[in-house]
N, C-alpha and C positions, 0 to 999 in steps of 0.2 A: 875706513871703508876702502876696499881694494880698487885700484884703478883698472879699467878695462879698455882694451883696444880691439875693436871688431874690424877685421881686415877682409878686403875683397868681396864685400857684400854688394848685392844689388840694392842700393838705397832708394826707397820710394818715399818721398816727403811731399805729399800732395799739396800741403799748404804753401810750400815754396816752389812748387812745380819742378821738383827734382826727381829724376829717374835715371840713375847712373851708377856704375860700379865705383865704389870708393871705400874709405875707411872712416869709422866713427869712434871717437874717444869718449870715455866717461871718467870723471874724477870728482870726488866729493859730492856724488849724487846728481851731477848735472852733466850735460853734453860739453865736451872739451875738445879743443883742437888736438889732433893726434900728436903734433910736434911738441905740445906742452906737457905731455905725460912723462913721468920719470921712470917708473918700473912697473908697467902694467902687465896684467895677464893678457896674453895675446890669444884671440879666438879667431880662427880662420873660418870665414863664412862663404867660401867659394861655392857658387851654385845656390846660395840661400838668399832670401829677401829680408831686409831689415827696414822696419817702418816705425813711426811713432806708435805707442801702445794703443791697443784697441780699447774702446769704451762701449759698455753695454748699458743702454738706457732703461732696461726693464728686467730686473732680477728680483726673485722672491727668496729671501734667506731664511724665512720661517722662524727666526729668533727675535723676540720671545714668542712662545705659544705652541710651537710644533717642532721642537728640536729632535723628535724621532725621525723626521723627514730630512732636515738640513739644519746646519748651524752656520753662524758667521764664519767660523774657522773652516769648516768643510766646503762651504759655498765659495769662499774666496780662494781656496786651493783649487777648486774646479775652474774658477775664473782664470787663475794663473795658467793652468794646463790648457785652457782654450785660447790663450794669447791676450786675455783682457788684463789691462793694468788698472782699470777703474770701472766700477759698476755703480748703477743707481739702485738703491735698495727700496723696493716698494713698501708702502706704509701699512698694508693690510695684514699686520701681525696681530697677535692677541696678547695684550691689548693693542689697539691701533696706535700708530705713530701720529697722534693728533695734538701733542703737547710738547713743550720743551724738555720735560723729563725723559720722555721716550726717545727723543732725538739724542739727548746727551748719553743715554744708555747705549744706544747704537754706536755712537761715535767712540765712546770709551772702549766698548767691546771690540770694535773693529781695529782700533789703535793697538790693543793688547794682543788680539788673536788673528787679525786679518792678514792675509798674504798680499792683498792688493788694496788700492784705495777704495773706500766705500763712501759714496755720496748719498746722504740721506734725502729721501723724498717725504714730504709731509702730507697729511690728509687735507683735502679740500673742505670736508665737513667733519663734524665731531663724530668720532667712531667710524668714519667712512660710511655713515648711514644715509647721507643725502638729505638730511632734514634741517640742520643748522650749521652755518659756516664755522669752521675752526678758527682759532686765533692765528691768523696768517702772519701778522706782524711779529708775534712771539716766536712762531716757527722760523721765520726768516732770521731773527736774532739768534736762534739756536743753531743755525747753520744748514738749513735745508736748501737744496739747489733747485727744487721744482715742487709742484703740488699735483696730487692725484688721489682719486678714490679707487684706485686700480682694482679690477674685479667687480666693481659696481659702477653705476653711472647715475649721476644726478638727473632725476626725472623732472624736477621742478625747474622750469626754464628761467623764471625770475631769480631763483637762488643761484643758478649757474651764472647768470649775468652778473650778479653781485660778486661772486667768487672771481670771475675774470677781471672785473674792475679793480678789486683789491690786489689780485695777482700782478696786474700792471703797475699799481702803485709801489709794490715791493720788488718789481723786476724779477718775478718768478714765473717761468713758463708753466703752462698747464699741460699735463700728460693725461689724456682722456681715453678711457675704455668706452667705446661708443656702442650702446645697446639700449634700444627702447624696450622696456621690460615687459609690456603686455604682448608684444609681437614675438618675443623670445621665450616667453614663459613656458616651462615644461619641455622645451626642446633639448635634445641631446646630440644632434648632429645637424648638418646643413639640410634645409628643406629643399628637396629636389627628387630626381629620379631614384637615387639610392635610398633615401629615407622611406620612400613609398615601397620599394622592393623589399627592404629589410624590416619594415613595420615599425620604425622608430618615429617618435615625435620630432618634427623638424624645427629648426631655427631659421626664420626667414631672413634673407639678406637685407630686406627692407628695414629690419630692426637696427642694423648698423647704419644704413644709409640715412635714415631719418636724423639720427644724432650727429652724424658727420655734417649734414646740411645745416643743422642748428649751430654747431660749433663754428662752421665757416661764417655764418651770419654774425655770430657774436664776435669773432675775431675781426671781421670787417668793421662792425659798429664801434667796438671799443679800441681797436688798433693795438691788439696785443697777441702774443704767441700762444696758439693752441696746437698741440702736437697730438696727432691721431695714433693711438697705440694699435699695434698688430692689425693694420688695415687688411681686409680680406676679400672684398667683393669688387667686381668690375665697375659697378655704378659708383661706389664710394671713391674708387681711384679716379674716375673721371671728374667727380665733383672737386676733388683736391687739385687735380691737374688744372682745371679751369680757374679755381681760386688763386692758385700760385701765379698763373699767367696774369691775373689782375692785380698782383702785388699784395694780396691778403696774407697776413702772417700766420699761415697754417702750414704744417709739415706732417709727414707720415713716415712710419716705420713698417718694414716687412719682417716677418719671422722666417727662419730657415724652413720650418715645417710647412708654412703656407706656400713657400716657393717650390717645394719638392714633393708634396703629397696632395692627394685629393680625397673627396668623400667616398670614392670607390674603395679606399683602403678599409673602410668600416666593415666591409663584408667579411673580414677576418674575425670580427667580434672581439678584437683585442682592445682592451680599455686604454692602452698606451697611444691609441689613435684618437682619443677623446680629449678635445681641448675647446676653449672658448676665447675668441670666435672659432667656430668649428672649421674643419677642413672643408673647402668649398669645391666647386666643380672645376673641371679642366679649363674651361674658358675663363674662369676667375683666376686660376693659377697663371695662365698665359698672360692675362692682363696685368697681373702683379709683376711678372718678369719684365714685361714691356715698360712698366712704370719705374722699375729699378734702372733699366737701361736708359730711359729718357730723362731721368732726374726728378720725376714726380715724387718718387720715394727717395729720400736722402739719407736714410739710416737703416741698418739691419740690427735688430735687437732680438734677444733670445726668448723673452718671456719665460725664463727658467723657473719652472714651477714644480718643485720636488714633492713627491708623495711617497709614503711607505708602500712596500709591496702588498701589505695586508689591505691597505685602503684601495688599491687598484685591482685586487683579485676578488672582484665581486661582479654581479651582473652589470652589463654595459649601462643600463638605465641609472644604476645607483652609484657608479664610480665617480670620483671627483674629476673635474676638468683639469688638464694641464700635463705637460711633460717637461723634463729637464732638457737643457740645450747648450750650456756653456762650453762643454768640451767637444761638441760636434758642429758648432755653428760655422766656423771658418771652412773646414773641409767640405761640408755639405754645399756651402755657397760657392766655393771655388770649383767644385766638381760640376755643379749645375750651370753656373754663370760664366766662369772663365774657361774651364776645360770644354764646356759646352758651346763656346764661341759667341756668347751673348754680349759680354763686356770684357774689357782688358783688365789686367790685374790692378793697375792704379785706380781704376774706377771702383773696383770692389773694396780696396783698402780705404778709399774715401768713405764708403758706407760704414766702416768700422771706426773711423778716426775723425776727420773733419766734419762729416755729417752730424754725428752725435754732439760733437763739441759746439757746433754752431747752434744747435737747438738749446743746449744748456748755457750758452753764452760764455764758453771757455775760449781763451785766446792763446793757449800755449801748446797747441797740438802740432808741433813741428820739431825739427831736429837742429834748430839753430843753436850755436854755442851759448851756454848759459841757461838753456832750458832744462827743466827737470828731466832726468834720464829715465823716462818711461818708454820702454822699447819692446817690440815684438819681432821675433825672427821666425820665418816660416820656410819650409822646403816645398816649393811648388812641384817638384818632380816626384815626391814620395807618394806611393800608393799603399794603402793598407785597408784592413777590414775593421770596422768599429766593433769594439768588444766592451760591453758595459761593465764587465768585471774589472776592467782596468781604470774605471773612472775614479777621480778623487772625490766627487760628490758623494754624499751619504746615500742619495737616492739612486734608483736604477730604472725609473719609469721613462724609458725611451723607446720609440718605435723604430729606431735606426740600428739596433743591435744586429750585427752580421752584414751590414751594408758596406760595400766596397766604395772607397772614396779616394780622392787625390788631393794633395796639398795638406801638409801636416805642420802643426806648430812645434817648433824646435826649442824655443827659449823665450822666456818672459822676464823682463827686467823692470823693477819698480823702484824709483828713486835711487838708481845706481846699484841695486842689489839684485842678483839673479834669484828669482823666486820660483822659477820652474826651468828645468833643463832635462830634455828627454834622455 
């Protein structure tokens, strides 16, 4: 493995409170003192930012079951191009990742074909159907890092309570898609002014808020970590804010699309603006931005959800929910939050590094010598127009094609190997 010496980078290591220009060495797949390198490849990063590798808590790789939309190979290439060195693979594949065999298949395929590290997430219930608890102990033994029925939500509160109790026993965080099914049933967009004007069935924000409140109560009662996926409403955010102030083990993630888009975008009738939870109102979006700034939201995750063009090229009512996001996440958030003057760059990097690491219970998200050399390099001055035809992902379902952004991923290093270089 080639030794690497990154020179003159602005090194941002949030875990160690470092933000300074310096050099970083890599040897044998780990961070090394530059003076200990023998004959490294020298890479000048003047004007660039180097940080620990980004982690995405929320990725759909579609394998097995829907490889026309994405595969582990293409999805991890997209992750590398987006600066992510590790991703959490959601379990709602076909068949669902609810047993050790499915987890082993994912791990082996990722080891053989993946460009970045893939952390398996196991189902909370068998088949992700919300009826019977999955074998959580066997999933832990198989190597899962978290539990989720992503895309679905356990409606049986007693069952959810038992799942959280077992998750605590096996030290596995819960990643929950919060949606009360009767209030959301039949909805295709946010319930509000624009759903009325456009004549679409709405999804009430209350559907999310009810389950967020339930999860907070369970986290408080059981004393274990419940993470709210893709939080989207002002009221849900306030519930999490209050809970965290009380020391309850609840956390939340924001997606780039909820930070940058609103339900007004649906007036274009473009199915690439259809996702779940749906794009909310401008007041919800502003509340989400404020939550990122004040630390209520500790992680940014993509909810990368690939679909084929055929699947999305139907009437809005009938189109599947979801968009891709791995390759656009950082520039969108940098443009909106850092260039927009909301937060400083180290705060943003924390949402991609130490924030996700803390939720997963990882303790190696820094650049100390001896740590695994998972690195992300970005150019904060670069401006460009997003072009979906340049994506590494197999899918193209993005609403951001043609959008001008600032801040570009230049390089991604996984275990000391350069897996993406612009």
